[in-house]
N, C-alpha and C positions, 0 to 999 in steps of 0.2 A: 472489922467483922466481915466475913465473906458472905456473898449473896447465897440465897438458899439453893442447895444442890451443888455448890462448888466448894472446892477445898481451897484454902488460902495458899497451899504450896503450888498447885498446878494450874488452878483456875479452870479445870475441866468439869463439865456437867456430867454427874454420874448417871443421870437418867438418859442422857443422850451421849453415848461414848463417841459418836462420830463428830461431835462438835470439836473443832480444832482448838488447840490451846491458844490462849491469848495472854499476853503479859499483864499482870495486875499492878495497879498503881496503889501505893499506901494511902488510906483515907485519913483526912484530917479529923480533929476532934469534933468540929462543928458538923461534919458529914456523918460522923458516927452517932452524935446525939440526935440528928434529924432522922436517922434511920431507926431509932429506938421506937417501939410500939408498945401499946398497952398490952397487959397479959390477956390472952384469949383472942386477940386480934390477929388476922392473917398478915403474915409478912409480905410486903410488896417485893416481888421478885424483880430484880434489875436485869434487863436484857443484856446479854454479853455484847460487847462491841463487835460490830461486823468489820472484818478485815477489808481494807480497801483493795478492790480488784484492779488489776492492771488493764488499762485501756487497750483494746485490740489494735494491733498495728494495721494500717491501711496501706495496701500495696498499690502503687501508682502503675497505671498501664504502661507497658513497654512501648516506647515510640520507635517505630522502625527507622532504621538508618537509611537515609537517602543515598542512592547510588549515583555516581557520576554518569552523566549522559555520554554514551559511546558514539562513535562515528556511525555505526550501523543504526542505532536508534534515531539519530538525527536525520539520516537519510530516509528512514521509514516515516518519520513525521512529515518530512517534506513531500514524499510521494503521496501519503494519505491526504495532505492538504491540497496538493495539485489535483488528485482524483476527485476530491469533494468539489473543488472549484469547477472542474470540467463537467461534472454531472450537473451542477447548478447552472452552468452556462448553456448546456444542451437542453435543460429543462425549461429555461426561460422562453425560448421561441415556441416550444410546444404549448406552454402555459398561455402565452399571448395568443397563439393561433386558436386555441380552444376557448377563447373568450374569458380567460382567467378563472375558469371553473364555474362560471355562471352561464346558463343557457336560457334562451328565451323560449319558454314553454308554449308561447302563443304562435310560434312559427312551426308550420307543419313540415316535417322532413320526409315522411313516407307516403303521405296521401297524394291523391291526384292533384295536379296543378290546375288552377282555375284561370280563366281569362281566354279570350279568343284572339288569334293572330290572323291577319289577312295579308294576302299577296296579290298585288295588282299587276297584271300582265298587259302590256299595250296591245292594241288591236293588230298592229303590223308586226307582231313578234315573229310570226311564221316567215315573213320576208327577211327579217334580220337574221334569223337562225338558219337560213338556207345555206347549204354547203356550196362554196364556189371553188372552182378548179382553175389553176393557172394554165399557162400555155406550155408547161414543161412536159416533154415526152421522153420516155426512157429510150436509150439507143437499142437498136436491134442487134441481133446476133451477127449479121453481116457487117454492120458498122464497127462493132467491137473487133471482129477479125481483121478488117481493113486497118484499124488503128494499130493493132499489134504488128501487122506486116510493115506499116510505115515506120514504126519504132525500130523494128529489126533492120530495116534498110538503112536507117540513119546510123545505127550502131555499126553496121558493116562498112558504111562509107567512112566513118571516123576511124575504124581500124585500118582501112586501106590507106587513108592519108597518113596515119602514124607509121605504117609499114614503109610507105614511100619515103617519108622523112628519115626513117632509120636506115633505109638502103642508101639514101643520098649521103648520110653522114658516114656510113661505112665506106662508100666509094671515095669520099673526100679524104678519109683517113688513109686509105690504101693508095692514094695518088692516082685516082681515076682521071681519064682524059675527057675532053669535051664531047667525045662521041659515045660516052657511056650513059650514066643516069642523068646527065645534065641537059638543059635545053640548048640546042645549037642556035647560034646567032640570036641571043636573047634581046628583046627590045629594051630601049632605054626608058627610064622613068620620066615622068613629066616634071620632075624637079631637078635642080642642079645639085650634083654631088658635092661640089665645092661649097655651095651655100649651106648644105647640110652640115659639113664639117666646120665651117666658120661659126654657125649658130651653136653647135655643140661645144665648141672650144671655150666659150665664155663660162661654162660650168666647171671646167677643169680646176681642181684645187679649191673650189668654192663650196660646192654642195656635197654634204656627206652621204655616205651609203646608208640606206634604210629601206623601209617597205613602202615609201611614198612614191608619188609620180609628179612632184612639183618642186621647183627650186626653193620654195618657201619652207619646205619641210625636209625632204630627203629624196634620193633617187635610188630605187632598185635598178638592177641592170635592165629589166624590161620596162620599168617606169621611165628611165632616161630616153630610150628609143621611142616610147609612146609619146612623150612630151615633145621631143625634137621633131618627129614626123607630123605630129598634130599641128605644129606651128606652120607647116606648109600645106595644111588642109588634108592630110592623109591620116585616116584613123587606123590605129593598131591596137588590138586587144591586149590585155595583160597576159602573162605567162609566155615563156619562150616558145613552147610548142605551138601555141595559137598564132604567134607572130610569124613563125616559120611557115605555117600553112597559108598565110596571106600572100606569099610571094612565090617565085619560081627559082629552083636551085640552078646555079650556074657554075661553070668551071672556074678554077682559079685564074686561068688565062684570060677570061672575060671579065673578071672582077674589076670594079672601078670605085671611085670615092662615092660614099653614100650607100653602098650595099651593106646588108646585115651579115654579120659573122655569127653563125649558130654553132654553139658548142654542145655536143651530145650530153654533156654532164649537166646541162640546164643553165647555160649562160649565153648572153647575147651582147654584141658590141657593134659599133659602126666603123666600117673600114675606111681608112683615110686615102686609099689608092696608092700608098707609097710604103707598104710593109708595116704600117702601124694601125692602131685602133683607138677609139675613144669609148670607154665603158665605165660603169660604176662597179668596182671590183668586189669589195667585201666589207664586213663590219669593221669600224674603226678607221676606215680609209675614205678618201674623197674621190670624186670623178677624176679619172686619169687618162692621159694620152700616152700610150706606151706601145712597144713593139708587140706584134702578134705572138701567140704562144699556143702550144698544145695542138690537139686535133679539132678541126672545125670544117665547115663548108659554108659557101656563100649563097645568100638568097637575095634576089632583087625584087623590090616592091614596085610593081607596075600599076600606076594609077591613071 
């Protein structure tokens, strides 16, 4: 027996056509007898079964795919980390200098300072601060002029001596005679020429050429002559021109052992009186006793 308002064929409620159809199951005899009612009583309507609804599907949020870190992103991270560390490092001294953000409100920073300061000046301060003047006096204009004239005279004398030495060298090179630029009948020195040669001979082949003036180190050409004549109490300065100025030029006819041989190229040796000389020649060589060579003139040291 179908419920009230439904047909057994379709199971649709005629009063509510929108009600969807539902499949009907056949009732047993016990169910049919239990649904029988007395005459005049209202029939109990059975509610149609509610169709099961499909549970809505839940969409899971889409998880973004992680990208591989690139070289550029890694460099950016390193730079940002370094910048943050640099800022923190620079901020720490400022934070410490500022007291860590805490200020003592009890300390006045803009008000007038309190407290009195005293300065004690000794009674004899005026005497101690008195300006004293030394004995220095500035030169006068006349003194300055005299100094300039003396310096000019010294320069002129040096130039004259150099010109005389050059003239003597030129005359010796051109075969000048004793009556030209040389001293006639020059005096002999207080030393023995043979003793000079004998003393210088001990350094031949032993002392190398150099810039020194001692057999312990080396001999320059002027260092050799300075050392040899110094052993006889005669001082000769360094440089060839200065040693030439210490003596008098003589002619080759008057030359004897112990005289200096001055070369205009800037070389000096000791004449042995027999056509040879003792000198310290050049780098890589030792003191030599060899024949005379080139253009030269003789100078005798008179002490």
